[in-house]
Each structure stands twice: as structure tokens, then as C-alpha cells.
C-alpha positions in Angstrom: 67.8 106.8 131.0 70.8 106.7 128.7 70.6 105.1 125.3 73.0 102.3 126.2 70.8 101.3 129.2 67.7 101.3 127.0 69.5 99.1 124.5 70.3 96.7 127.4 66.7 96.5 128.4 65.5 95.8 124.9 68.2 93.2 124.4 67.1 91.5 127.6 63.4 91.5 126.6 64.2 90.3 123.0 63.6 86.6 123.9 60.2 84.8 124.3 60.7 83.5 127.9 62.2 86.7 129.2 59.4 88.9 127.8 56.9 86.4 129.3 58.6 86.7 132.7 58.5 90.5 132.5 54.9 90.6 131.5 53.9 88.2 134.3 55.8 90.3 136.8 54.2 93.5 135.6 50.8 91.8 135.9 51.4 90.7 139.5 52.7 94.1 140.7 55.3 95.2 143.1 55.1 92.2 145.4 56.5 90.0 142.6 56.8 86.3 142.8 59.3 83.7 143.9 61.4 82.2 141.2 59.8 78.7 141.5 56.3 80.2 141.1 57.4 82.1 138.0 58.8 78.8 136.6 55.5 77.0 137.5 53.3 79.6 136.0 55.3 79.8 132.8 56.0 76.1 132.6 59.8 76.8 132.4 62.5 74.6 133.9 63.8 76.4 137.0 67.4 76.0 136.0 66.7 77.5 132.6 64.7 80.3 134.2 67.6 81.2 136.4 69.6 82.4 133.5 66.8 84.4 132.1 66.1 86.1 135.4 69.8 87.0 135.7 69.8 88.7 132.3 66.6 90.7 133.2 68.0 91.7 136.6 71.3 92.7 135.1 69.5 95.0 132.6 67.8 96.7 135.5 64.2 95.8 134.5 63.8 93.4 137.4 64.6 93.6 141.1 65.3 90.6 143.4 64.8 90.4 147.1 65.5 87.5 149.4 62.6 86.3 151.6 64.0 83.6 153.8 65.1 80.8 151.4 63.3 82.2 148.3 64.3 85.0 146.0 61.3 87.1 144.9 61.5 88.9 141.5 59.5 91.9 140.6 59.3 94.3 137.7 61.3 97.4 138.4 58.5 99.8 137.6 60.7 102.9 138.0 63.0 101.5 135.2 59.9 100.9 133.1 58.9 104.5 133.6 62.4 105.7 132.7 62.4 103.6 129.5 59.0 105.0 128.4 60.1 108.5 129.2 63.3 107.9 127.2 61.3 106.6 124.2 58.8 109.4 124.3 61.0 112.3 125.3 61.2 113.7 121.7 57.8 112.3 120.6 56.4 114.1 117.6 58.8 117.0 117.9 56.8 118.4 120.7 53.5 118.1 119.0 51.8 116.3 121.9 48.5 116.2 120.0 50.1 113.6 117.6 50.7 111.3 120.6 47.1 111.1 121.6 46.8 107.3 121.4 49.9 106.8 123.6 48.8 109.4 126.1 45.3 108.0 126.3 46.7 104.6 127.1 48.8 106.0 129.9 45.9 108.0 131.2 43.7 104.8 131.1 46.4 103.0 133.2 46.5 105.8 135.8 42.8 105.5 136.4 42.9 101.7 137.1 
């Protein structure tokens, strides 16, 4: 991931509703949720949510697929992986032992 793309993702997430949307979609996994269900679960007006979803999608952190009349949104997990790799690529100057907490969190997630 390039630095500009990472900045776009962080800018997209730097708003309470958008980070809540992203966290919800990471929680539900690759199947994602329809826009109206996201609005219901987060108690956000659908018309307001539409703009937030658009910003997240434009940053690349969400994907959108049409299922009949509904648009389902899902976290773009490959983009999340790229973002984490970008952030940690130079972690601790190559001293991986200094990154133990981060690596143990990642290992814990892999075992789930």
C-alpha cells in the first residue's frame, strides 16, 4: 500500500459513524450487511449513512455488491491486511522481538 492510500483510509475512518460502520462490518465478516441493516444496527439515518458508506468505499476499505435490490457492504479485508503491512513494514528497525505484543495479537486472531 502506498502512503497516500493509507492516508485516505485513515481519513475515511476518522469519523465516529464511519469507524463504527467499519468495526461492525469487520465483526460480521465477508458476507457483510445490507445498507439498511447497517443503519438499523447503528441507529443511523439511512440517507446520512449513504454518504459515510460512499467515503469508506472510495477509500478502498469497504466493498459493495448488489444483491437484487439491496447493496451489501463488507470490510475489504485484503485492504486491511495491506494497511497493517504498510504500518508495520519497518517496525522496530527489523527487531521483531520488540513487536511481540502486536505479533501475539495477530497470532491470536489467526487461531480464532
